[in-house]
C-alpha positions in Angstrom: 4.6 -8.1 24.6 4.3 -8.5 20.9 0.7 -9.8 20.4 -2.7 -9.6 22.1 -5.9 -11.5 21.5 -9.1 -10.1 22.9 -11.9 -12.6 23.6 -15.5 -12.3 24.3 -18.5 -14.6 23.7 -19.5 -14.2 20.1 -16.8 -11.8 18.7 -19.3 -9.3 17.4 -19.6 -6.6 20.1 -16.9 -6.3 22.8 -13.8 -8.0 21.4 -13.9 -6.3 18.0 -14.3 -2.9 19.8 -11.2 -3.8 21.9 -9.3 -4.9 18.9 -10.1 -1.7 17.0 -9.3 0.5 20.0 -6.0 -1.3 20.5 -5.0 -1.0 16.8 -5.7 2.8 17.0 -3.7 3.2 20.2 -0.8 1.0 19.0 -0.6 3.0 15.8 -0.8 6.3 17.6 1.9 5.2 20.1 4.2 3.9 17.5 4.1 0.4 19.1 4.6 -2.8 17.1 2.0 -5.1 18.7 -0.1 -7.6 16.7 -3.8 -7.5 17.7 -6.7 -9.8 17.0 -10.0 -10.8 18.5 -12.1 -14.0 18.8 -15.1 -15.4 20.6 -15.5 -18.5 22.8 -18.6 -19.5 20.9 -19.1 -20.3 17.1 -22.5 -18.7 16.6 -21.3 -15.6 14.7 -18.3 -17.0 12.8 -17.6 -14.9 9.7 -20.1 -12.3 10.6 -19.2 -8.6 10.8 -19.4 -6.8 14.2 -23.0 -5.9 15.2 -24.3 -2.6 13.9 -24.2 -0.8 17.2 -20.5 -1.8 17.8 -19.5 -0.5 14.4 -21.5 2.8 15.0 -20.0 3.5 18.4 -16.5 2.7 17.2 -16.9 4.9 14.2 -18.2 7.8 16.4 -14.9 7.5 18.3 -12.7 7.4 15.2 -12.2 3.6 15.0 -13.3 1.6 12.0 -14.1 -2.1 12.8 -16.5 -2.7 9.9 -14.0 -5.0 8.0 -13.5 -7.3 11.0 -15.1 -10.8 10.9 -16.0 -13.0 13.9 -14.0 -16.1 14.5 -13.9 -18.7 17.3 -10.8 -18.9 19.5 -8.6 -21.9 18.9 -6.2 -23.6 21.2 -3.3 -22.7 18.9 -4.1 -19.1 19.7 -2.7 -19.7 23.2 0.7 -20.3 21.7 0.4 -17.7 18.9 -0.4 -14.7 21.2 1.7 -13.4 24.1 -1.4 -12.3 26.0 -5.1 -13.5 25.9 -7.5 -10.9 27.2 -10.9 -12.1 28.3 -13.7 -9.5 28.4 -15.5 -11.0 31.4 -15.3 -13.7 34.0 -17.4 -16.2 32.0 -14.9 -15.9 29.0 -12.0 -16.1 31.5 -13.4 -19.4 32.9 -14.1 -20.8 29.4 -10.5 -19.9 28.2 -8.9 -21.4 31.4 -11.0 -24.6 30.8 -9.5 -24.8 27.3 -6.0 -24.7 28.9 -5.1 -21.0 28.3 -2.3 -19.9 30.7 -1.3 -16.5 29.4 -4.7 -15.0 30.4 -5.9 -11.8 32.0 -9.3 -10.0 32.2 -9.5 -6.6 30.5 -11.2 -5.1 33.6 -8.0 -5.8 35.6 -6.5 -2.8 33.7 -8.0 0.3 35.5 -11.4 -1.2 36.5 -10.6 -3.3 39.6 -11.3 -6.6 37.7 -14.8 -5.6 36.6 -16.5 -7.5 33.8 -17.0 -5.6 30.6 -20.8 -6.1 30.2 -22.1 -7.6 27.0 -24.0 -4.8 25.3 -25.6 -7.2 22.8 -28.3 -7.8 25.4 -28.8 -4.2 26.2 -31.8 -2.2 24.9 -30.8 0.7 22.7 -27.5 2.3 21.9 -26.5 3.9 25.3 -25.1 0.6 26.6 -22.7 0.4 23.7 -21.4 3.9 24.5 -20.8 2.9 28.2 -19.1 -0.4 27.1 -16.9 1.5 24.6 -15.7 4.0 27.2 -14.8 1.1 29.6 -13.0 -0.8 26.9 -11.1 2.2 25.7 -9.9 3.1 29.2 -8.9 -0.5 30.0 -7.1 -1.0 26.6 -5.2 2.4 27.2 -4.0 1.0 30.5 -3.1 -2.3 29.0 -1.1 -0.9 26.1 0.7 1.7 28.3 2.0 -0.9 30.9 
């Protein structure tokens, strides 16, 4: 596997965290895998990750502050070896667009569980929970 695209809804919470965690693990492991992230929706295009995502990533030694949201494009399905949806809804949306090289992040160590969208949580604690889940799943994905 040479490239991975992580996809959530708006590309401002979960998928930027997954991208940042993957970049860190890839660098630490000496791998040569290209990583990016995108959202199925266009609401946040060109926006940075949300403040809580930046903060929780930084607390864990990952800097995602320079990332900017983008919407997934059909040509991504050819450009990336693996498309990783963060939840069932994202998975269905990507399938409907014709994506074939698709998995759910929760399939890697979390029995297919959805990574919940912390954007709709109250407070910061949900972001820490989501970060831990993303980190463990991405570790499993990268090490396979």
